[in-house]
Structures are given as C-alpha cells and as structure tokens.
LOSE-361466 format. One record per atom (N, C-alpha, C, O): residue number from 0; residue in three letters; atom name; x, y, z. Coordinates in nm, 4 decimals, decimal comma. Example, Ala and Ser with C-alpha at 12.3 -4.5 7.8 and 13.67 -1.06 7.14 Angstrom:
BEGIN
+------+-------+------+----------+----------+----------+
: dose : lumti : guvo :       xx :       yy :       zz :
+------+-------+------+----------+----------+----------+
:    0 :   ALA :    N :   1,3190 :  -0,5690 :   0,7800 :
:    0 :   ALA :   CA :   1,2300 :  -0,4500 :   0,7800 :
:    0 :   ALA :    C :   1,3200 :  -0,3300 :   0,7800 :
:    0 :   ALA :    O :   1,4236 :  -0,3319 :   0,8465 :
:    1 :   SER :    N :   1,2850 :  -0,2250 :   0,7080 :
:    1 :   SER :   CA :   1,3670 :  -0,1060 :   0,7140 :
:    1 :   SER :    C :   1,2900 :   0,0030 :   0,7870 :
:    1 :   SER :    O :   1,3409 :   0,1138 :   0,8039 :
+------+-------+------+----------+----------+----------+
//
This chain:
BEGIN
+------+-------+------+----------+----------+----------+
: dose : lumti : guvo :       xx :       yy :       zz :
+------+-------+------+----------+----------+----------+
:    0 :   MET :    N :   0,0933 :  -0,1212 :  -0,0132 :
:    0 :   MET :   CA :   0,0325 :   0,0315 :  -0,0070 :
:    0 :   MET :    C :   0,0446 :   0,1254 :  -0,0260 :
:    0 :   MET :    O :   0,1181 :   0,1441 :   0,0710 :
:    1 :   PRO :    N :   0,0394 :   0,2098 :  -0,0658 :
:    1 :   PRO :   CA :   0,1308 :   0,3532 :  -0,0580 :
:    1 :   PRO :    C :   0,1291 :   0,4366 :   0,0519 :
:    1 :   PRO :    O :   0,0306 :   0,4421 :   0,1255 :
:    2 :   TRP :    N :   0,2156 :   0,4934 :   0,0677 :
:    2 :   TRP :   CA :   0,2159 :   0,5649 :   0,1928 :
:    2 :   TRP :    C :   0,2325 :   0,7195 :   0,1439 :
:    2 :   TRP :    O :   0,3281 :   0,7416 :   0,0696 :
:    3 :   ILE :    N :   0,1604 :   0,8118 :   0,1739 :
:    3 :   ILE :   CA :   0,1289 :   0,9362 :   0,1574 :
:    3 :   ILE :    C :   0,1337 :   1,0464 :   0,2573 :
:    3 :   ILE :    O :   0,0385 :   1,0763 :   0,3293 :
:    4 :   GLU :    N :   0,2597 :   1,1102 :   0,2578 :
:    4 :   GLU :   CA :   0,2711 :   1,2205 :   0,4076 :
:    4 :   GLU :    C :   0,1583 :   1,2919 :   0,4187 :
:    4 :   GLU :    O :   0,0921 :   1,3312 :   0,3227 :
:    5 :   GLN :    N :   0,1278 :   1,3147 :   0,5571 :
:    5 :   GLN :   CA :   0,0370 :   1,4082 :   0,5773 :
:    5 :   GLN :    C :   0,0442 :   1,4805 :   0,7078 :
:    5 :   GLN :    O :   0,0756 :   1,4267 :   0,8139 :
:    6 :   ILE :    N :   0,0088 :   1,6225 :   0,6905 :
:    6 :   ILE :   CA :   0,0163 :   1,7049 :   0,8364 :
:    6 :   ILE :    C :  -0,0264 :   1,6365 :   0,9202 :
:    6 :   ILE :    O :  -0,0942 :   1,5439 :   0,8754 :
:    7 :   PRO :    N :  -0,0145 :   1,6410 :   1,0580 :
:    7 :   PRO :   CA :  -0,1016 :   1,5743 :   1,1430 :
:    7 :   PRO :    C :  -0,1802 :   1,7048 :   1,1896 :
:    7 :   PRO :    O :  -0,1461 :   1,8230 :   1,1905 :
:    8 :   VAL :    N :  -0,3023 :   1,6385 :   1,2295 :
:    8 :   VAL :   CA :  -0,4125 :   1,7210 :   1,2418 :
:    8 :   VAL :    C :  -0,3665 :   1,8534 :   1,3365 :
:    8 :   VAL :    O :  -0,3810 :   1,9719 :   1,3064 :
:    9 :   GLU :    N :  -0,3051 :   1,7966 :   1,4639 :
:    9 :   GLU :   CA :  -0,2688 :   1,9035 :   1,5845 :
:    9 :   GLU :    C :  -0,1531 :   2,0300 :   1,5520 :
:    9 :   GLU :    O :  -0,1324 :   2,1316 :   1,6184 :
:   10 :   LYS :    N :  -0,0843 :   1,9819 :   1,4201 :
:   10 :   LYS :   CA :  -0,0050 :   2,1037 :   1,3460 :
:   10 :   LYS :    C :  -0,0517 :   2,1744 :   1,2223 :
:   10 :   LYS :    O :   0,0195 :   2,2392 :   1,1455 :
:   11 :   ALA :    N :  -0,1871 :   2,1526 :   1,2126 :
:   11 :   ALA :   CA :  -0,2619 :   2,2058 :   1,1012 :
:   11 :   ALA :    C :  -0,2670 :   2,3644 :   1,1507 :
:   11 :   ALA :    O :  -0,2847 :   2,4030 :   1,2663 :
:   12 :   THR :    N :  -0,2404 :   2,4707 :   0,9961 :
:   12 :   THR :   CA :  -0,2692 :   2,5949 :   1,0572 :
:   12 :   THR :    C :  -0,3400 :   2,6391 :   0,9505 :
:   12 :   THR :    O :  -0,3806 :   2,5663 :   0,8599 :
:   13 :   GLY :    N :  -0,3613 :   2,7958 :   0,9610 :
:   13 :   GLY :   CA :  -0,4558 :   2,8379 :   0,8554 :
:   13 :   GLY :    C :  -0,5794 :   2,7510 :   0,7648 :
:   13 :   GLY :    O :  -0,6683 :   2,6877 :   0,8217 :
:   14 :   LEU :    N :  -0,5690 :   2,7593 :   0,6423 :
:   14 :   LEU :   CA :  -0,6720 :   2,7129 :   0,5754 :
:   14 :   LEU :    C :  -0,7145 :   2,5542 :   0,5836 :
:   14 :   LEU :    O :  -0,8235 :   2,4984 :   0,5714 :
:   15 :   LEU :    N :  -0,5790 :   2,5044 :   0,6099 :
:   15 :   LEU :   CA :  -0,5970 :   2,3661 :   0,6284 :
:   15 :   LEU :    C :  -0,6533 :   2,3104 :   0,7636 :
:   15 :   LEU :    O :  -0,7193 :   2,2068 :   0,7724 :
:   16 :   LYS :    N :  -0,6167 :   2,3976 :   0,8744 :
:   16 :   LYS :   CA :  -0,7018 :   2,3659 :   1,0218 :
:   16 :   LYS :    C :  -0,8396 :   2,4058 :   1,0092 :
:   16 :   LYS :    O :  -0,9287 :   2,3467 :   1,0702 :
:   17 :   LYS :    N :  -0,8632 :   2,5127 :   0,9255 :
:   17 :   LYS :   CA :  -0,9899 :   2,5388 :   0,9336 :
:   17 :   LYS :    C :  -1,0816 :   2,4126 :   0,8379 :
:   17 :   LYS :    O :  -1,1947 :   2,3787 :   0,8726 :
:   18 :   GLU :    N :  -1,0208 :   2,3610 :   0,7315 :
:   18 :   GLU :   CA :  -1,1335 :   2,2262 :   0,6669 :
:   18 :   GLU :    C :  -1,1100 :   2,1343 :   0,7355 :
:   18 :   GLU :    O :  -1,1900 :   2,0414 :   0,7240 :
:   19 :   LEU :    N :  -0,9869 :   2,1143 :   0,8423 :
:   19 :   LEU :   CA :  -0,9997 :   1,9885 :   0,9323 :
:   19 :   LEU :    C :  -1,0901 :   2,0077 :   1,0283 :
:   19 :   LEU :    O :  -1,1446 :   1,9103 :   1,0803 :
:   20 :   GLU :    N :  -1,1218 :   2,1450 :   1,0691 :
:   20 :   GLU :   CA :  -1,1836 :   2,1364 :   1,1370 :
:   20 :   GLU :    C :  -1,3395 :   2,1501 :   1,1343 :
:   20 :   GLU :    O :  -1,4156 :   2,1288 :   1,2287 :
:   21 :   ALA :    N :  -1,3752 :   2,1939 :   0,9943 :
:   21 :   ALA :   CA :  -1,4798 :   2,1625 :   0,9367 :
:   21 :   ALA :    C :  -1,5081 :   1,9866 :   0,9361 :
:   21 :   ALA :    O :  -1,6017 :   1,9234 :   0,9851 :
:   22 :   ALA :    N :  -1,4291 :   1,9555 :   0,8866 :
:   22 :   ALA :   CA :  -1,4222 :   1,8008 :   0,8730 :
:   22 :   ALA :    C :  -1,4725 :   1,7238 :   1,0197 :
:   22 :   ALA :    O :  -1,5687 :   1,6470 :   1,0192 :
:   23 :   VAL :    N :  -1,4166 :   1,7461 :   1,1094 :
:   23 :   VAL :   CA :  -1,4697 :   1,7327 :   1,2205 :
:   23 :   VAL :    C :  -1,6297 :   1,7744 :   1,2538 :
:   23 :   VAL :    O :  -1,7135 :   1,7033 :   1,3093 :
:   24 :   GLU :    N :  -1,6428 :   1,8833 :   1,2133 :
:   24 :   GLU :   CA :  -1,7892 :   1,9406 :   1,2607 :
:   24 :   GLU :    C :  -1,9005 :   1,8586 :   1,1829 :
:   24 :   GLU :    O :  -2,0111 :   1,8416 :   1,2341 :
:   25 :   ARG :    N :  -1,8692 :   1,8095 :   1,0611 :
:   25 :   ARG :   CA :  -1,9512 :   1,7559 :   0,9787 :
:   25 :   ARG :    C :  -1,9737 :   1,5931 :   0,9936 :
:   25 :   ARG :    O :  -2,0763 :   1,5320 :   0,9637 :
:   26 :   ALA :    N :  -1,8339 :   1,5307 :   1,0552 :
:   26 :   ALA :   CA :  -1,8621 :   1,3542 :   1,0256 :
:   26 :   ALA :    C :  -1,8425 :   1,3050 :   1,2251 :
:   26 :   ALA :    O :  -1,8842 :   1,2068 :   1,2864 :
:   27 :   GLY :    N :  -1,7396 :   1,4599 :   1,2841 :
:   27 :   GLY :   CA :  -1,6834 :   1,3654 :   1,4207 :
:   27 :   GLY :    C :  -1,5606 :   1,3293 :   1,4068 :
:   27 :   GLY :    O :  -1,4948 :   1,2974 :   1,5059 :
:   28 :   ARG :    N :  -1,5078 :   1,3280 :   1,2816 :
:   28 :   ARG :   CA :  -1,3586 :   1,2711 :   1,2916 :
:   28 :   ARG :    C :  -1,3066 :   1,3469 :   1,1528 :
:   28 :   ARG :    O :  -1,3836 :   1,4012 :   1,0736 :
:   29 :   VAL :    N :  -1,1888 :   1,3418 :   1,1406 :
:   29 :   VAL :   CA :  -1,0815 :   1,3720 :   1,0088 :
:   29 :   VAL :    C :  -1,1021 :   1,2398 :   0,9485 :
:   29 :   VAL :    O :  -1,0539 :   1,1521 :   1,0201 :
:   30 :   TRP :    N :  -1,1634 :   1,1902 :   0,8293 :
:   30 :   TRP :   CA :  -1,1325 :   1,0498 :   0,7599 :
:   30 :   TRP :    C :  -1,0189 :   1,0714 :   0,7149 :
:   30 :   TRP :    O :  -0,9584 :   1,1785 :   0,7110 :
:   31 :   HIS :    N :  -0,9783 :   0,9423 :   0,6703 :
:   31 :   HIS :   CA :  -0,8594 :   0,9333 :   0,6048 :
:   31 :   HIS :    C :  -0,8658 :   0,9896 :   0,4505 :
:   31 :   HIS :    O :  -0,7629 :   1,0384 :   0,4038 :
:   32 :   ILE :    N :  -0,9882 :   0,9837 :   0,3686 :
:   32 :   ILE :   CA :  -0,9769 :   1,0226 :   0,2362 :
:   32 :   ILE :    C :  -0,9989 :   1,2045 :   0,2585 :
:   32 :   ILE :    O :  -0,9786 :   1,2723 :   0,1578 :
:   33 :   VAL :    N :  -1,0315 :   1,2632 :   0,3626 :
:   33 :   VAL :   CA :  -1,0023 :   1,3911 :   0,3563 :
:   33 :   VAL :    C :  -0,8233 :   1,4292 :   0,4149 :
:   33 :   VAL :    O :  -0,7549 :   1,5179 :   0,3638 :
:   34 :   HIS :    N :  -0,7868 :   1,3587 :   0,5048 :
:   34 :   HIS :   CA :  -0,6636 :   1,3857 :   0,5685 :
:   34 :   HIS :    C :  -0,5253 :   1,3661 :   0,4501 :
:   34 :   HIS :    O :  -0,4154 :   1,4214 :   0,4557 :
:   35 :   VAL :    N :  -0,5697 :   1,2814 :   0,3599 :
:   35 :   VAL :   CA :  -0,4423 :   1,2579 :   0,2550 :
:   35 :   VAL :    C :  -0,4306 :   1,3891 :   0,1891 :
:   35 :   VAL :    O :  -0,3178 :   1,4183 :   0,1493 :
:   36 :   MET :    N :  -0,5203 :   1,4689 :   0,1710 :
:   36 :   MET :   CA :  -0,5329 :   1,5793 :   0,0938 :
:   36 :   MET :    C :  -0,4367 :   1,7189 :   0,1662 :
:   36 :   MET :    O :  -0,4134 :   1,8253 :   0,1086 :
:   37 :   SER :    N :  -0,3863 :   1,6743 :   0,3259 :
:   37 :   SER :   CA :  -0,3740 :   1,7744 :   0,3986 :
:   37 :   SER :    C :  -0,2232 :   1,8469 :   0,3226 :
:   37 :   SER :    O :  -0,1918 :   1,9475 :   0,3862 :
:   38 :   LEU :    N :  -0,1288 :   1,8192 :   0,2072 :
:   38 :   LEU :   CA :  -0,0376 :   1,8591 :   0,2001 :
:   38 :   LEU :    C :  -0,0701 :   1,9760 :   0,0836 :
:   38 :   LEU :    O :   0,0153 :   2,0428 :   0,0253 :
:   39 :   ASN :    N :  -0,2162 :   1,9834 :   0,0649 :
:   39 :   ASN :   CA :  -0,2714 :   2,0788 :  -0,0251 :
:   39 :   ASN :    C :  -0,4044 :   2,1197 :   0,0163 :
:   39 :   ASN :    O :  -0,5038 :   2,0727 :  -0,0389 :
:   40 :   PRO :    N :  -0,4120 :   2,2049 :   0,1106 :
:   40 :   PRO :   CA :  -0,5465 :   2,2536 :   0,1675 :
:   40 :   PRO :    C :  -0,6412 :   2,3014 :   0,0657 :
:   40 :   PRO :    O :  -0,7556 :   2,2592 :   0,0489 :
:   41 :   ARG :    N :  -0,5759 :   2,4026 :  -0,0065 :
:   41 :   ARG :   CA :  -0,6960 :   2,4325 :  -0,1341 :
:   41 :   ARG :    C :  -0,7368 :   2,3195 :  -0,2316 :
:   41 :   ARG :    O :  -0,8239 :   2,3530 :  -0,3119 :
:   42 :   ALA :    N :  -0,6899 :   2,1885 :  -0,2410 :
:   42 :   ALA :   CA :  -0,7417 :   2,1102 :  -0,2895 :
:   42 :   ALA :    C :  -0,8306 :   2,0616 :  -0,2360 :
:   42 :   ALA :    O :  -0,9415 :   2,0498 :  -0,2881 :
:   43 :   LEU :    N :  -0,7992 :   2,0206 :  -0,1135 :
:   43 :   LEU :   CA :  -0,9228 :   2,0012 :   0,0094 :
:   43 :   LEU :    C :  -1,0510 :   2,0463 :   0,0069 :
:   43 :   LEU :    O :  -1,1599 :   1,9901 :  -0,0057 :
:   44 :   ARG :    N :  -1,0113 :   2,1754 :   0,0236 :
:   44 :   ARG :   CA :  -1,1285 :   2,2703 :   0,0232 :
:   44 :   ARG :    C :  -1,2332 :   2,2677 :  -0,1176 :
:   44 :   ARG :    O :  -1,3547 :   2,2863 :  -0,1234 :
:   45 :   ASP :    N :  -1,1626 :   2,2458 :  -0,1952 :
:   45 :   ASP :   CA :  -1,2465 :   2,2577 :  -0,3013 :
:   45 :   ASP :    C :  -1,2652 :   2,1201 :  -0,3697 :
:   45 :   ASP :    O :  -1,3219 :   2,1109 :  -0,4786 :
:   46 :   SER :    N :  -1,2191 :   2,0201 :  -0,3068 :
:   46 :   SER :   CA :  -1,2568 :   1,8881 :  -0,2844 :
:   46 :   SER :    C :  -1,4142 :   1,8461 :  -0,2124 :
:   46 :   SER :    O :  -1,5089 :   1,7831 :  -0,2595 :
:   47 :   MET :    N :  -1,3966 :   1,9019 :  -0,0980 :
:   47 :   MET :   CA :  -1,5331 :   1,8905 :  -0,0133 :
:   47 :   MET :    C :  -1,6204 :   1,9951 :  -0,0879 :
:   47 :   MET :    O :  -1,7427 :   1,9831 :  -0,0952 :
:   48 :   ARG :    N :  -1,5600 :   2,0856 :  -0,1359 :
:   48 :   ARG :   CA :  -1,6943 :   2,2222 :  -0,1986 :
:   48 :   ARG :    C :  -1,7778 :   2,1304 :  -0,3133 :
:   48 :   ARG :    O :  -1,8983 :   2,1462 :  -0,3329 :
:   49 :   PHE :    N :  -1,7011 :   2,0393 :  -0,3805 :
:   49 :   PHE :   CA :  -1,7487 :   1,9514 :  -0,4883 :
:   49 :   PHE :    C :  -1,8285 :   1,8483 :  -0,4346 :
:   49 :   PHE :    O :  -1,9309 :   1,8265 :  -0,4995 :
:   50 :   TYR :    N :  -1,8114 :   1,7813 :  -0,3381 :
:   50 :   TYR :   CA :  -1,8673 :   1,6521 :  -0,2697 :
:   50 :   TYR :    C :  -1,9917 :   1,7147 :  -0,2212 :
:   50 :   TYR :    O :  -2,1007 :   1,6589 :  -0,2344 :
:   51 :   THR :    N :  -1,9753 :   1,8417 :  -0,1596 :
:   51 :   THR :   CA :  -2,0901 :   1,8957 :  -0,0742 :
:   51 :   THR :    C :  -2,2189 :   1,9657 :  -0,1892 :
:   51 :   THR :    O :  -2,3349 :   1,9983 :  -0,1636 :
:   52 :   ALA :    N :  -2,1615 :   1,9697 :  -0,2872 :
:   52 :   ALA :   CA :  -2,2178 :   2,0133 :  -0,4180 :
:   52 :   ALA :    C :  -2,3137 :   1,9197 :  -0,4790 :
:   52 :   ALA :    O :  -2,4276 :   1,9505 :  -0,5142 :
:   53 :   ILE :    N :  -2,2428 :   1,7668 :  -0,4922 :
:   53 :   ILE :   CA :  -2,2977 :   1,6354 :  -0,5711 :
:   53 :   ILE :    C :  -2,3931 :   1,5446 :  -0,4622 :
:   53 :   ILE :    O :  -2,4799 :   1,4618 :  -0,4901 :
:   54 :   MET :    N :  -2,3518 :   1,5840 :  -0,3453 :
:   54 :   MET :   CA :  -2,3931 :   1,4824 :  -0,2911 :
:   54 :   MET :    C :  -2,5070 :   1,5430 :  -0,1410 :
:   54 :   MET :    O :  -2,5746 :   1,4679 :  -0,0708 :
:   55 :   LEU :    N :  -2,4978 :   1,6834 :  -0,1284 :
:   55 :   LEU :   CA :  -2,6118 :   1,7086 :  -0,0432 :
:   55 :   LEU :    C :  -2,6813 :   1,8344 :  -0,0784 :
:   55 :   LEU :    O :  -2,7711 :   1,8782 :  -0,0065 :
:   56 :   LYS :    N :  -2,6434 :   1,8930 :  -0,1852 :
:   56 :   LYS :   CA :  -2,7109 :   2,0484 :  -0,2452 :
:   56 :   LYS :    C :  -2,8449 :   1,9441 :  -0,3436 :
:   56 :   LYS :    O :  -2,8570 :   1,8225 :  -0,3585 :
:   57 :   ASP :    N :  -2,9176 :   2,0495 :  -0,3883 :
:   57 :   ASP :   CA :  -3,0156 :   2,0272 :  -0,4514 :
:   57 :   ASP :    C :  -2,9906 :   1,9007 :  -0,5863 :
:   57 :   ASP :    O :  -2,8830 :   1,8936 :  -0,6458 :
:   58 :   SER :    N :  -3,0909 :   1,8224 :  -0,6130 :
:   58 :   SER :   CA :  -3,0505 :   1,7279 :  -0,7257 :
:   58 :   SER :    C :  -3,1687 :   1,6755 :  -0,7462 :
:   58 :   SER :    O :  -3,2614 :   1,6740 :  -0,6652 :
:   59 :   PRO :    N :  -3,1675 :   1,6023 :  -0,9260 :
:   59 :   PRO :   CA :  -3,2870 :   1,5309 :  -0,9083 :
:   59 :   PRO :    C :  -3,2762 :   1,4138 :  -0,8808 :
:   59 :   PRO :    O :  -3,3659 :   1,3356 :  -0,9122 :
:   60 :   LEU :    N :  -3,1651 :   1,3727 :  -0,8162 :
:   60 :   LEU :   CA :  -3,1618 :   1,2333 :  -0,7573 :
:   60 :   LEU :    C :  -3,1705 :   1,2488 :  -0,5856 :
:   60 :   LEU :    O :  -3,1034 :   1,3279 :  -0,5193 :
:   61 :   THR :    N :  -3,2521 :   1,1701 :  -0,5430 :
:   61 :   THR :   CA :  -3,2373 :   1,1421 :  -0,3637 :
:   61 :   THR :    C :  -3,0901 :   1,1179 :  -0,3402 :
:   61 :   THR :    O :  -3,0006 :   1,0692 :  -0,4092 :
:   62 :   ARG :    N :  -3,0988 :   1,1883 :  -0,1729 :
:   62 :   ARG :   CA :  -2,9763 :   1,1601 :  -0,1421 :
:   62 :   ARG :    C :  -2,9487 :   1,0135 :  -0,1273 :
:   62 :   ARG :    O :  -2,8301 :   0,9813 :  -0,1339 :
:   63 :   VAL :    N :  -3,0420 :   0,9143 :  -0,1075 :
:   63 :   VAL :   CA :  -3,0451 :   0,7856 :  -0,1104 :
:   63 :   VAL :    C :  -2,9642 :   0,7097 :  -0,2536 :
:   63 :   VAL :    O :  -2,8794 :   0,6213 :  -0,2656 :
:   64 :   GLN :    N :  -3,0451 :   0,8011 :  -0,3542 :
:   64 :   GLN :   CA :  -2,9943 :   0,7133 :  -0,4906 :
:   64 :   GLN :    C :  -2,8156 :   0,8141 :  -0,5405 :
:   64 :   GLN :    O :  -2,7561 :   0,7849 :  -0,6442 :
:   65 :   ARG :    N :  -2,7740 :   0,9017 :  -0,4629 :
:   65 :   ARG :   CA :  -2,6529 :   0,9516 :  -0,4532 :
:   65 :   ARG :    C :  -2,5630 :   0,8484 :  -0,3770 :
:   65 :   ARG :    O :  -2,4631 :   0,8165 :  -0,4415 :
:   66 :   GLU :    N :  -2,5774 :   0,7810 :  -0,2378 :
:   66 :   GLU :   CA :  -2,5235 :   0,7422 :  -0,1795 :
:   66 :   GLU :    C :  -2,5098 :   0,5875 :  -0,2599 :
:   66 :   GLU :    O :  -2,4031 :   0,5260 :  -0,2595 :
:   67 :   MET :    N :  -2,6257 :   0,5393 :  -0,3235 :
:   67 :   MET :   CA :  -2,6267 :   0,3766 :  -0,4234 :
:   67 :   MET :    C :  -2,5201 :   0,4070 :  -0,4869 :
:   67 :   MET :    O :  -2,4166 :   0,3418 :  -0,4726 :
:   68 :   LEU :    N :  -2,5300 :   0,5143 :  -0,5692 :
:   68 :   LEU :   CA :  -2,4629 :   0,5365 :  -0,6773 :
:   68 :   LEU :    C :  -2,2890 :   0,5091 :  -0,6361 :
:   68 :   LEU :    O :  -2,2114 :   0,4178 :  -0,6644 :
:   69 :   ALA :    N :  -2,2786 :   0,6009 :  -0,5785 :
:   69 :   ALA :   CA :  -2,1389 :   0,6188 :  -0,5074 :
:   69 :   ALA :    C :  -2,0759 :   0,4711 :  -0,4530 :
:   69 :   ALA :    O :  -1,9568 :   0,4428 :  -0,4661 :
:   70 :   THR :    N :  -2,1733 :   0,3839 :  -0,3914 :
:   70 :   THR :   CA :  -2,1392 :   0,2739 :  -0,3552 :
:   70 :   THR :    C :  -2,1380 :   0,1750 :  -0,4631 :
:   70 :   THR :    O :  -2,0722 :   0,0717 :  -0,4502 :
:   71 :   VAL :    N :  -2,1912 :   0,1940 :  -0,5455 :
:   71 :   VAL :   CA :  -2,1921 :   0,0847 :  -0,6428 :
:   71 :   VAL :    C :  -2,0667 :   0,1146 :  -0,7392 :
:   71 :   VAL :    O :  -2,0177 :   0,0213 :  -0,8028 :
:   72 :   VAL :    N :  -2,0152 :   0,2445 :  -0,7497 :
:   72 :   VAL :   CA :  -1,8912 :   0,2925 :  -0,8368 :
:   72 :   VAL :    C :  -1,7508 :   0,2292 :  -0,7399 :
:   72 :   VAL :    O :  -1,6604 :   0,1557 :  -0,7795 :
:   73 :   ALA :    N :  -1,7715 :   0,2854 :  -0,6078 :
:   73 :   ALA :   CA :  -1,6871 :   0,1942 :  -0,5542 :
:   73 :   ALA :    C :  -1,5800 :   0,0721 :  -0,5428 :
:   73 :   ALA :    O :  -1,4617 :   0,0380 :  -0,5433 :
:   74 :   ARG :    N :  -1,7553 :   0,0225 :  -0,5292 :
:   74 :   ARG :   CA :  -1,7326 :  -0,1180 :  -0,5486 :
:   74 :   ARG :    C :  -1,7069 :  -0,2010 :  -0,6590 :
:   74 :   ARG :    O :  -1,6581 :  -0,3139 :  -0,6540 :
:   75 :   GLU :    N :  -1,7524 :  -0,1217 :  -0,7875 :
:   75 :   GLU :   CA :  -1,6770 :  -0,1520 :  -0,9130 :
:   75 :   GLU :    C :  -1,5333 :  -0,1368 :  -0,9407 :
:   75 :   GLU :    O :  -1,4608 :  -0,2034 :  -1,0145 :
:   76 :   LEU :    N :  -1,5115 :  -0,0517 :  -0,8781 :
:   76 :   LEU :   CA :  -1,3617 :   0,0219 :  -0,9280 :
:   76 :   LEU :    C :  -1,2620 :  -0,0533 :  -0,7638 :
:   76 :   LEU :    O :  -1,1510 :  -0,0123 :  -0,7299 :
:   77 :   GLU :    N :  -1,3275 :  -0,1460 :  -0,7022 :
:   77 :   GLU :   CA :  -1,2415 :  -0,1919 :  -0,5738 :
:   77 :   GLU :    C :  -1,1675 :  -0,1339 :  -0,4886 :
:   77 :   GLU :    O :  -1,0552 :  -0,1666 :  -0,4500 :
:   78 :   CYS :    N :  -1,2597 :  -0,0085 :  -0,4462 :
:   78 :   CYS :   CA :  -1,2385 :   0,0837 :  -0,3922 :
:   78 :   CYS :    C :  -1,2971 :   0,0682 :  -0,2446 :
:   78 :   CYS :    O :  -1,4182 :   0,0732 :  -0,2233 :
:   79 :   HIS :    N :  -1,1800 :   0,0444 :  -0,1208 :
:   79 :   HIS :   CA :  -1,2534 :  -0,0130 :   0,0010 :
:   79 :   HIS :    C :  -1,2078 :   0,1051 :   0,1234 :
:   79 :   HIS :    O :  -1,1484 :   0,0745 :   0,2268 :
:   80 :   TYR :    N :  -1,2521 :   0,2523 :   0,0838 :
:   80 :   TYR :   CA :  -1,2731 :   0,3050 :   0,1856 :
:   80 :   TYR :    C :  -1,3828 :   0,3002 :   0,2502 :
:   80 :   TYR :    O :  -1,3940 :   0,3600 :   0,3572 :
+------+-------+------+----------+----------+----------+
//
C-alpha cells in the first residue's frame, strides 16, 4: 500500500486547520480520504465543495440514490475506503 505524507491534525494551521475543523464538525472526525489531502489545503477545500455540491445540495436524485451510485462505483473500482 502506498504511503502519503500527511500533516498531523494537531499541527494544522491556516486554511488546513479550518478545513480539518470543518471535517470534524461534519463527520465527528477527520476521515483518511480527507486527511490524505492535507498537503494541499486548497485542493482539500475544493474537493469538499465539490462533494457537498453533488451529494448534499439540490439534485434530481435523492440522497439515497446518490449514496447508492457512490457505493456501486466504489465497489466496481474495488475501492475499499
């Protein structure tokens, strides 16, 4: 398994600290999929904006349908996170 350097949550500052705090507010913790982007806080911010737009904002699909699609795609791609 590849290893990707990550900034420890307790050492985060600026935009990264803000994004990690938002992650904890959203999910109660910082998930690995979020933490792995810690070296690029702008990419993390933009990724979370994109995720929020497609999964949580207005859509012709229900939240359940969107989660189901995400699950099927992850399974098809053998993504186990």
